[in-house]
C-alpha positions in Angstrom: 0.0 0.0 0.0 1.6 3.3 -1.1 0.5 6.7 0.1 -0.4 9.4 -2.4 2.1 12.2 -2.5 -0.5 14.9 -2.0 -2.0 14.5 1.5 -4.0 16.7 3.7 -2.3 17.8 6.9 -5.3 18.9 8.9 -4.7 19.0 12.6 -6.6 16.6 14.9 -10.0 17.9 16.0 -12.1 17.0 19.0 -15.8 16.5 18.8 -17.0 16.6 22.4 -20.8 16.9 22.8 -20.3 19.5 25.5 -17.9 22.3 26.3 -14.5 20.6 26.7 -13.2 23.4 29.0 -15.5 22.2 31.8 -13.3 21.4 34.8 -15.5 19.4 37.1 -15.1 15.7 37.0 -17.5 13.7 39.3 -16.2 10.5 41.0 -17.0 7.2 39.3 -17.9 5.3 42.5 -20.6 7.0 44.5 -19.8 7.1 48.2 -16.1 6.8 47.6 -13.6 9.4 48.6 -11.4 8.7 45.6 -11.8 11.0 42.6 -11.0 9.0 39.4 -9.5 10.8 36.4 -9.4 9.4 32.9 -6.0 7.9 31.9 -5.5 10.5 29.1 -6.8 13.4 31.2 -10.0 13.9 29.1 -13.2 15.1 30.5 -15.9 12.4 31.0 -17.8 13.8 28.0 -14.8 14.5 25.8 -13.8 12.3 22.9 -10.3 11.5 21.7 -8.8 13.9 19.0 -9.9 12.7 15.5 -7.9 12.9 12.3 -9.0 11.7 8.8 -7.1 11.6 5.5 -8.3 10.3 2.1 -6.3 8.8 -0.7 -4.2 6.5 1.5 -4.1 3.6 -1.0 -3.4 4.3 -4.7 -4.7 1.0 -6.1 -8.1 1.3 -4.4 -11.2 3.1 -5.8 -11.3 5.0 -2.6 -9.5 4.9 0.7 -9.1 6.7 4.0 -6.9 6.7 7.1 -8.2 7.6 10.5 -6.4 8.2 13.8 -8.3 8.6 17.1 -5.8 8.9 19.9 -3.7 5.8 19.6 -6.1 3.9 17.4 -5.0 3.9 13.8 -7.1 2.4 11.0 -6.9 2.3 7.2 -9.8 1.4 4.9 -9.7 0.5 1.2 -12.8 0.4 -1.1 -12.8 -1.5 -4.4 -15.7 -1.3 -6.9 -18.4 -1.3 -7.9 -17.2 -4.3 -9.9 -18.7 -7.5 -11.2 -19.5 -10.0 -8.5 -17.2 -13.1 -8.4 -20.1 -15.2 -7.3 -22.6 -16.3 -9.9 -26.0 -15.0 -8.9 -29.3 -14.0 -10.5 -29.8 -10.5 -11.7 -30.6 -8.1 -8.9 -31.8 -4.5 -9.0 -29.5 -3.6 -6.1 -25.8 -4.0 -5.5 -24.0 -6.0 -2.9 -21.7 -4.8 -0.1 -18.9 -7.0 1.3 -17.0 -5.9 4.4 -13.9 -7.3 6.0 -12.2 -6.2 9.2 -8.7 -7.4 10.1 -5.9 -6.6 12.5 -2.1 -6.5 11.8 0.1 -8.8 13.9 1.4 -5.7 15.7 -1.9 -4.0 16.4 -2.2 -5.1 20.0 0.1 -5.6 23.0 0.0 -9.3 22.3 2.1 -9.7 19.1 1.5 -12.2 16.3 -2.3 -12.4 16.7 -3.4 -10.4 13.7 -6.4 -12.0 11.9 -9.8 -11.4 10.3 -12.6 -10.5 12.7 -15.9 -12.0 11.4 -18.0 -10.3 14.1 -16.6 -6.9 13.4 -17.0 -7.5 9.6 -20.7 -8.3 10.1 -21.2 -5.2 12.4 -19.4 -3.0 9.9 -21.7 -4.3 7.1 -24.8 -3.6 9.1 -23.7 -0.1 10.0 -22.9 0.9 6.4 -25.6 -1.0 4.4 -28.4 1.3 5.4 -26.5 4.4 4.3 -25.5 3.2 0.8 -27.8 3.6 -2.1 -27.5 0.1 -3.4 -29.8 0.7 -6.3 -27.1 2.8 -8.0 -24.9 -0.2 -8.8 -27.1 -3.2 -9.7 -25.6 -6.7 -10.1 -22.2 -5.4 -8.9 -20.3 -5.5 -5.6 -18.5 -3.0 -3.5 -15.7 -4.4 -1.3 -14.6 -2.7 1.9 -11.4 -3.8 3.6 -10.6 -2.3 7.0 -7.2 -2.9 8.6 -6.5 -1.9 12.2 -2.9 -0.8 12.3 -2.8 0.0 16.0 -5.5 -0.8 18.6 -5.6 2.1 21.0 -9.2 1.7 22.1 -10.7 -0.8 24.5 -9.5 -4.4 24.3 -11.2 -7.3 26.1 -9.3 -10.5 26.5 -11.1 -13.8 26.0 -9.6 -17.2 26.7 -10.5 -20.6 25.3 -8.9 -24.0 25.4 -7.2 -25.1 22.1 -4.8 -28.0 23.0 -3.1 -25.5 25.3 -4.4 -22.3 26.8 -4.8 -19.8 23.9 -5.6 -16.1 24.3 -8.0 -14.5 21.9 -8.9 -10.8 21.8 -11.2 -8.3 20.3 -11.0 -4.6 20.5 -14.5 -3.1 21.1 -13.3 0.5 21.1 -11.8 0.2 17.6 -15.1 -0.5 15.9 -16.5 3.1 15.9 -13.2 4.3 14.3 -13.5 1.5 11.7 -17.1 2.5 10.8 -16.4 6.2 10.6 -13.2 5.6 8.5 -15.0 3.2 6.2 -17.7 5.8 5.5 -15.1 8.4 4.5 -13.4 5.8 2.2 -16.8 5.0 0.5 -17.3 8.7 -0.1 -13.8 9.0 -1.5 -14.6 6.1 -3.9 -17.7 8.0 -5.2 -20.2 5.5 -3.8 -23.6 7.1 -3.6 -24.8 7.4 0.0 -27.7 9.0 1.8 -25.3 10.4 4.3 -21.9 9.7 6.0 -22.0 7.3 8.9 -20.4 8.4 12.1 -20.0 6.1 15.1 -19.4 6.8 18.8 -19.5 4.6 22.0 -20.2 5.3 25.7 -19.4 3.3 28.8 -21.5 3.4 32.0 -19.5 3.4 35.2 -21.8 3.6 38.2 -23.8 6.8 37.8 -21.3 8.3 35.3 -21.1 8.1 31.5 -17.8 8.1 29.7 -17.7 8.8 26.0 -15.2 7.2 23.7 -13.7 4.8 26.4 -10.3 3.1 26.4 -9.1 -0.2 27.9 -8.6 1.0 31.5 -12.1 2.5 31.6 -13.9 -0.5 30.1 -12.4 -2.8 32.7 -14.6 -0.9 35.2 -17.7 -0.5 33.1 -21.2 -1.7 34.0 -22.4 -1.4 30.5 -21.6 0.0 27.0 -23.5 1.5 24.2 -22.4 2.1 20.6 -24.3 3.7 17.8 -23.6 4.3 14.1 -25.8 7.0 12.6 -26.3 9.4 9.7 -26.0 12.8 11.4 -27.7 14.9 8.7 -30.7 12.6 8.6 -30.7 11.9 12.4 -31.1 8.2 11.7 -29.4 5.3 13.5 -28.0 2.5 11.3 -26.8 0.3 14.1 -27.2 0.2 17.9 -25.2 -2.2 20.2 -25.9 -2.3 23.9 -24.3 -4.5 26.6 -25.0 -4.6 30.4 -27.9 -3.2 32.4 -29.1 0.3 31.8 -31.8 2.4 33.5 -34.1 4.3 31.2 -32.7 7.8 32.1 -29.1 6.6 31.7 -29.8 5.0 28.4 -31.6 8.1 27.1 -28.7 10.3 28.2 -26.1 8.0 26.7 -28.0 8.0 23.4 -28.1 11.8 23.3 -24.4 12.0 24.1 -23.6 9.7 21.2 -25.9 11.5 18.8 -24.5 14.9 19.6 -20.9 13.7 19.4 -21.7 11.9 16.1 -23.0 15.1 14.6 -19.8 16.9 15.4 -17.7 14.0 14.2 -19.7 14.1 10.9 -18.6 17.7 10.4 -14.9 16.7 10.8 -15.5 13.9 8.2 -17.1 16.3 5.8 -14.3 18.8 6.3 -11.7 16.1 5.3 -13.6 15.3 2.1 -14.0 19.0 1.2 -10.2 19.6 1.7 -9.4 16.5 -0.4 -11.7 17.7 -3.2 -10.1 21.2 -3.2 -6.6 19.8 -3.3 -7.6 17.7 -6.4 -8.9 20.8 -8.1 -5.7 22.7 -7.5 
């Protein structure tokens, strides 16, 4: 994969749903005398700095690179092209998604592989935003590669002859979804709107947006949405743990507000790339 010589050098931008200058940080554990601060010194409702760049892969129809804190993702889009699988004529196109990790993406080296669950979730998040009728009987392939996992990582263990450690990085998925949406737009794929994704963790009575590993190890529940900000429509909703109705509503609103601001950053990246091509 070779990077294009003309690249956008936009500074990273934050997309907090509230004023990031707010100084107060309530304790996570009610009744405790210990005030807990986020590992990267962010506010509870402050997201990691976000950076996007298009044209990262020359051989692809469209591509994008995203960096959220320490999470680094690159997505390549190929097509529309004739489907390799023989099928009957269809008035709508097909979308294939694949999410994989490099062998050096996580602290445990040598475990890079395809992630079928993430691939399925990426497909569900994007499918509702793409106008499939614009490329009948053809296929668009989306390949997402996580270069570095800086989000939340949960470790699962299963017995395979000897004890083998398996992992999946929950906090990386919103970055993958957002980056893939920018890559699709860069490829000229017709969409109703860009898809922006944000997650929130519930820790006691507090909500933490865009959590990382240390924070998810304490969480009571998590919520992730992928939505089309301009249309105010959710394309995917994933919830774990137990949520009260007020907490769930607050978390949803936090995600929607942050997604709207993230969508502006994504559009800004695409506008700057288009202006660079015209020059």
